[in-house]
C-alpha positions as CSV (number, residue, x, y, z in Angstrom):
1,X,-113.4,-57.8,3.6
2,X,-114.0,-61.0,1.6
3,X,-112.7,-64.2,3.4
4,X,-111.4,-67.3,1.8
5,X,-114.4,-69.1,3.0
6,X,-116.5,-67.0,1.2
7,X,-114.5,-67.6,-2.1
8,X,-114.9,-71.3,-1.2
9,X,-118.7,-70.9,-0.9
10,X,-118.9,-69.1,-4.5
11,X,-116.6,-71.6,-6.2
12,X,-119.7,-73.1,-8.5
13,X,-120.8,-69.2,-9.0
14,X,-117.2,-68.5,-10.3
15,X,-117.3,-71.5,-12.5
16,X,-120.4,-70.6,-14.2
17,X,-119.4,-67.1,-14.6
18,X,-116.4,-68.5,-16.6
19,X,-118.5,-70.7,-18.5
20,X,-120.9,-68.1,-19.3
21,X,-118.1,-65.7,-20.6
22,X,-116.8,-68.4,-22.8
23,X,-120.4,-68.9,-24.3
24,X,-121.1,-65.5,-24.9
25,X,-117.7,-64.4,-26.2
26,X,-118.7,-66.1,-29.3
27,X,-122.0,-66.6,-29.2
28,X,-124.0,-66.8,-32.8
29,X,-120.7,-66.4,-34.8
30,X,-120.0,-68.7,-37.6
31,X,-116.7,-69.6,-36.6
32,X,-117.3,-69.9,-32.9
33,X,-114.1,-70.4,-31.0
34,X,-112.3,-70.3,-34.3
35,X,-112.0,-66.5,-34.0
36,X,-109.8,-67.1,-30.9
37,X,-107.0,-68.5,-33.1
38,X,-108.0,-66.5,-36.6
39,X,-107.4,-63.1,-34.7
40,X,-103.8,-63.7,-33.3
41,X,-103.2,-65.2,-36.7
42,X,-104.2,-62.3,-38.8
43,X,-102.4,-60.0,-36.5
44,X,-99.1,-62.2,-36.9
45,X,-99.6,-62.1,-40.8
46,X,-100.1,-58.4,-40.9
47,X,-97.2,-57.2,-38.5
48,X,-95.3,-60.0,-40.1
49,X,-95.4,-58.4,-43.6
50,X,-95.3,-55.0,-42.3
51,X,-92.0,-55.4,-40.0
52,X,-90.3,-58.3,-41.8
53,X,-91.0,-57.7,-45.5
54,X,-91.6,-53.7,-45.7
55,X,-89.4,-52.7,-42.8
56,X,-86.9,-55.6,-42.9
57,X,-86.6,-55.8,-39.2
58,X,-84.4,-59.0,-38.5
59,X,-85.1,-61.0,-35.1
60,X,-82.2,-62.0,-33.5
61,X,-81.0,-65.8,-33.5
62,X,-82.5,-67.7,-30.4
63,X,-79.7,-68.3,-28.0
64,X,-79.2,-71.1,-27.6
65,X,-82.1,-72.4,-29.6
66,X,-80.7,-71.2,-33.1
67,X,-84.3,-70.3,-34.3
68,X,-84.2,-67.2,-36.8
69,X,-87.6,-66.7,-37.8
70,X,-89.4,-63.3,-37.4
71,X,-92.8,-64.8,-37.6
72,X,-92.0,-67.3,-34.4
73,X,-90.2,-64.4,-32.8
74,X,-93.4,-61.9,-33.2
75,X,-95.6,-64.8,-31.8
76,X,-93.8,-65.6,-28.8
77,X,-94.3,-61.7,-27.7
78,X,-97.8,-61.0,-29.2
79,X,-99.7,-63.9,-27.4
80,X,-98.6,-62.7,-23.8
81,X,-99.4,-59.0,-25.1
82,X,-102.8,-59.9,-26.3
83,X,-103.8,-61.6,-23.1
84,X,-102.7,-58.6,-21.1
85,X,-104.5,-56.3,-23.6
86,X,-107.7,-58.3,-23.8
87,X,-108.2,-58.9,-20.1
88,X,-107.6,-55.2,-19.7
89,X,-110.4,-54.2,-22.1
90,X,-112.9,-56.7,-20.9
91,X,-112.4,-55.8,-17.3
92,X,-113.3,-52.1,-18.1
93,X,-116.9,-53.2,-18.9
94,X,-117.6,-56.0,-16.6
95,X,-119.0,-54.6,-13.6
96,X,-121.3,-52.2,-15.5
97,X,-122.7,-55.0,-18.0
98,X,-123.4,-57.0,-14.8
99,X,-125.2,-53.9,-12.8
100,X,-128.5,-55.8,-12.3
101,X,-126.6,-58.8,-11.0
102,X,-124.5,-56.5,-8.5
103,X,-127.6,-54.6,-7.2
104,X,-129.7,-57.8,-6.7
105,X,-127.5,-60.1,-5.0
106,X,-124.6,-60.0,-2.9
107,X,-121.6,-61.8,-3.7
108,X,-117.6,-61.1,-3.9
109,X,-117.7,-58.9,-7.0
110,X,-114.1,-59.7,-7.7
111,X,-115.5,-62.9,-9.3
112,X,-116.8,-61.0,-12.1
113,X,-113.1,-59.6,-13.3
114,X,-111.9,-63.0,-12.4
115,X,-114.5,-64.6,-14.6
116,X,-113.6,-62.5,-17.8
117,X,-109.9,-63.4,-16.8
118,X,-110.3,-67.0,-16.7
119,X,-112.3,-67.2,-19.8
120,X,-109.2,-65.4,-21.5
121,X,-106.9,-67.4,-19.8
122,X,-108.5,-70.7,-21.5
123,X,-108.3,-69.0,-24.7
124,X,-104.4,-67.8,-24.1
125,X,-103.8,-71.4,-23.0
126,X,-105.2,-72.7,-26.6
127,X,-103.0,-70.4,-28.4
128,X,-100.0,-71.4,-26.5
129,X,-100.6,-75.1,-27.0
130,X,-100.8,-74.2,-30.8
131,X,-97.5,-72.3,-30.7
132,X,-95.7,-75.0,-28.7
133,X,-97.1,-77.5,-31.7
134,X,-95.6,-75.2,-34.2
135,X,-92.3,-74.8,-32.2
136,X,-91.9,-78.5,-32.2
137,X,-92.9,-79.1,-35.6
138,X,-89.9,-77.0,-36.7
139,X,-87.4,-79.0,-34.5
140,X,-87.3,-76.5,-31.3
141,X,-86.9,-78.6,-28.0
142,X,-89.5,-76.4,-26.1
143,X,-91.5,-79.3,-24.4
144,X,-89.1,-79.4,-21.3
145,X,-89.5,-76.0,-20.7
146,X,-93.3,-76.2,-20.4
147,X,-93.4,-76.0,-16.6
148,X,-91.4,-72.8,-16.8
149,X,-93.9,-71.5,-19.3
150,X,-97.0,-72.4,-17.1
151,X,-95.0,-70.8,-14.2
152,X,-94.8,-67.6,-16.4
153,X,-98.5,-68.0,-17.0
154,X,-99.6,-67.8,-13.6
155,X,-97.2,-64.7,-12.7
156,X,-98.8,-63.1,-15.6
157,X,-102.3,-64.0,-14.6
158,X,-101.7,-62.3,-11.1
159,X,-100.5,-59.4,-12.9
160,X,-103.5,-58.9,-15.6
161,X,-106.0,-59.7,-13.0
162,X,-104.6,-56.9,-10.6
163,X,-104.6,-54.4,-13.5
164,X,-108.3,-55.7,-14.2
165,X,-109.6,-55.3,-10.8
166,X,-108.3,-51.8,-10.4
167,X,-109.5,-50.6,-13.9
168,X,-112.9,-52.2,-13.6
169,X,-113.9,-50.5,-10.5
170,X,-112.2,-47.1,-11.4
171,X,-114.2,-47.3,-14.6
172,X,-117.7,-47.4,-12.5
173,X,-116.5,-44.1,-10.9
174,X,-115.0,-42.3,-13.8
175,X,-116.3,-43.5,-17.1
176,X,-113.6,-41.7,-19.0
177,X,-111.3,-44.5,-17.7
178,X,-112.2,-46.6,-20.6
179,X,-111.5,-44.2,-23.3
180,X,-108.2,-43.1,-22.0
181,X,-107.2,-46.7,-21.6
182,X,-107.7,-47.0,-25.5
183,X,-105.0,-44.4,-26.0
184,X,-102.5,-46.1,-23.3
185,X,-102.8,-49.7,-24.8
186,X,-102.2,-48.2,-28.3
187,X,-99.1,-46.5,-27.0
188,X,-98.0,-49.4,-24.4
189,X,-98.1,-51.5,-27.4
190,X,-95.2,-50.0,-29.2
191,X,-93.2,-49.3,-26.1
192,X,-93.2,-52.9,-25.5
193,X,-90.5,-55.3,-27.6
194,X,-93.5,-57.4,-29.3
195,X,-92.8,-56.4,-32.8
196,X,-89.0,-55.5,-32.3
197,X,-86.2,-56.7,-30.3
198,X,-85.0,-55.1,-26.9
199,X,-81.7,-54.7,-28.7
200,X,-82.8,-52.0,-31.1
201,X,-83.6,-49.5,-28.1
202,X,-80.6,-47.7,-27.4
203,X,-78.7,-48.0,-24.0
204,X,-78.3,-43.9,-23.7
205,X,-79.2,-41.0,-25.5
206,X,-78.0,-37.5,-24.9
207,X,-80.6,-34.9,-24.5
208,X,-80.0,-31.2,-23.9
209,X,-76.2,-32.4,-23.1
210,X,-77.5,-35.0,-20.2
211,X,-76.9,-38.7,-21.0
212,X,-80.2,-40.4,-20.6
213,X,-80.3,-44.1,-19.5
214,X,-82.9,-44.8,-22.3
215,X,-82.6,-48.7,-22.0
216,X,-82.8,-48.5,-18.1
217,X,-85.9,-46.4,-18.0
218,X,-87.4,-48.6,-21.0
219,X,-87.1,-51.7,-18.8
220,X,-88.8,-50.2,-15.8
221,X,-92.1,-51.0,-17.5
222,X,-93.0,-54.6,-16.1
223,X,-94.6,-55.6,-19.7
224,X,-91.0,-55.4,-21.1
225,X,-89.8,-57.6,-18.7
226,X,-93.1,-60.2,-19.2
227,X,-92.2,-60.2,-22.9
228,X,-88.6,-60.8,-22.2
229,X,-89.5,-63.8,-20.1
230,X,-91.9,-65.4,-22.3
231,X,-89.5,-65.0,-25.2
232,X,-86.5,-66.3,-23.4
233,X,-88.5,-69.4,-22.8
234,X,-90.2,-69.9,-26.0
235,X,-87.8,-68.5,-28.3
236,X,-84.5,-68.9,-27.0
237,X,-85.2,-72.2,-24.9
238,X,-83.6,-70.8,-21.8
239,X,-84.7,-69.4,-18.3
240,X,-85.4,-65.8,-18.1
241,X,-82.4,-63.5,-16.8
242,X,-82.8,-64.0,-13.0
243,X,-83.1,-60.0,-12.6
244,X,-85.7,-59.9,-15.3
245,X,-87.8,-62.8,-13.9
246,X,-87.6,-61.3,-10.2
247,X,-88.7,-58.1,-11.4
248,X,-91.7,-59.6,-13.4
249,X,-92.5,-61.6,-10.5
250,X,-92.5,-58.7,-7.8
251,X,-94.3,-56.5,-10.3
252,X,-97.2,-59.1,-10.5
253,X,-97.4,-59.4,-6.9
254,X,-97.5,-55.8,-6.4
255,X,-99.9,-55.3,-9.2
256,X,-102.2,-58.0,-7.8
257,X,-102.3,-56.6,-4.0
258,X,-102.7,-53.1,-5.3
259,X,-105.4,-53.9,-7.4
260,X,-107.3,-56.0,-4.9
261,X,-106.8,-53.4,-2.4
262,X,-108.2,-50.6,-4.4
263,X,-111.2,-52.9,-5.4
264,X,-112.1,-53.6,-2.1
265,X,-111.9,-50.0,-0.9
266,X,-114.2,-48.9,-3.6
267,X,-116.5,-51.7,-3.6
268,X,-118.7,-50.5,-0.7
269,X,-120.5,-48.0,-2.9
270,X,-120.3,-50.1,-6.2
271,X,-124.2,-51.4,-6.2
272,X,-125.0,-47.3,-6.0
273,X,-122.7,-46.4,-8.7
274,X,-123.0,-49.0,-11.2
């Protein structure tokens, strides 16, 4: 089992891996890091037109912020979702892409997943800074909520790192995982309140004569609670409901612990399998 002392000895390697990820992500592209902002802006424009213009989905008014903008409502949920989805996709290939390094040098292999997570975290933070600037420019009093926002980012990073660790090592042993996750992420996007408010999900629905608690089952998904937490802070300007915050936090801790345990269990034959 990897000790904390071993992680400390490999701090420089971890930093270099993150820098390598940042450099390689937009290497030889004309816009460089500009793509990290252009991609979410393009997504916001597309979803904004489809859902607010064509489908006429009205966002709830921010309580107590008073915000009434579908674009801002959308971005406050889309950025956390993108961070989750991007880390998930990047983690799937990271061990196979570094097969030569894994075979030749011993080091905590978790650092490879942590490096892609760290690189995407930098991009995520830049996007959040831009969002905060936009919110302030429209009169939102979001600045006092920055400490809570950063706490949510830390909790979310534990969640996405746990998912990344589990999926990265599973994809080494079962190469179908990557293709399966493409379908899962597509379904998850529409099962999380990114482009619509939770209020559109019915509380109950009768199925074959049985009352099904649809909203309750829907909110069992930790990603739903994740989006609700970020939207409460950024759009509503309030602390998330304690139940929602606690569920998100516990889910993130369980996911991180479970992902790390699975990674360490399957790490033993990793050099032979990549």
